[in-house]
C-alpha positions as CSV (number, residue, x, y, z in Angstrom):
1,M,65.9,46.2,54.0
2,A,62.3,46.4,55.3
3,S,59.7,47.8,53.0
4,R,58.5,51.3,53.5
5,K,54.9,52.3,53.5
6,S,54.0,55.4,51.4
7,F,50.9,57.7,52.0
8,L,50.0,61.4,51.3
9,L,50.2,63.7,54.0
10,R,48.4,67.2,53.8
11,L,50.0,69.9,55.9
12,D,49.5,73.6,56.2
13,P,52.3,75.3,54.4
14,A,53.4,77.1,57.4
15,V,53.8,73.9,59.2
16,H,55.7,72.2,56.5
17,D,58.0,75.3,56.2
18,A,58.7,75.0,60.0
19,L,59.3,71.3,59.7
20,A,61.6,71.8,56.6
21,R,63.7,74.4,58.6
22,W,63.9,72.1,61.6
23,A,64.9,69.1,59.6
24,G,67.6,71.3,58.0
25,D,68.9,72.2,61.5
26,E,69.0,68.5,62.5
27,L,70.7,67.5,59.2
28,R,67.6,65.4,58.1
29,S,65.2,65.5,55.2
30,T,61.7,66.8,56.0
31,N,60.3,63.3,55.6
32,A,62.9,61.8,58.0
33,Q,62.1,64.6,60.5
34,I,58.4,63.7,60.4
35,E,59.2,60.3,60.9
36,F,61.6,61.0,63.9
37,L,58.8,63.2,65.5
38,L,56.2,60.4,65.0
39,R,58.5,57.8,66.4
40,E,59.3,60.0,69.5
41,A,55.5,60.6,70.1
42,L,54.8,56.8,69.8
43,R,57.7,56.0,72.3
44,D,56.5,58.6,74.7
45,A,52.8,57.3,74.6
46,G,54.3,53.6,75.0
47,R,52.8,52.7,71.6
48,L,55.9,52.2,69.5
49,P,55.6,48.5,68.4
50,G,58.4,46.2,69.6
51,G,59.7,45.0,66.2
52,T,60.1,48.4,64.7
53,A,63.3,48.9,62.8
54,R,65.8,51.5,64.0
55,Q,65.7,54.8,62.1
56,R,69.0,55.7,60.4
57,G,71.0,58.4,62.1
58,R,71.3,61.9,61.0
59,G,73.2,63.3,58.2
60,R,75.0,61.5,55.3
61,P,76.1,57.8,56.1
62,R,79.7,57.2,56.4
63,K,81.5,55.3,53.6
64,D,82.6,52.6,56.1
65,E,78.9,51.9,57.3
66,D,77.4,51.4,54.0
67,G,79.7,49.3,51.8
68,A,78.0,50.6,48.8
69,A,78.2,54.3,49.6
70,G,80.6,56.3,47.4
71,E,81.0,53.2,44.9
72,N,80.1,53.3,41.4
73,S,78.4,50.3,39.9
């Protein structure tokens, strides 16, 4: 899996609450919703880098998609 870059993002509390509600409606975490929106904006502007990994789909992954899902080690 490709490494992920972490950084601090300061948001107005009302904006964060709106994003969290929208993320819940879309079955995403707030973090995944922010990444989704940024990717959409980059794609629309023609600035999304070519080698960018696909974002995982919405909701919980199916057990057959990820061999480790649901298994205890």
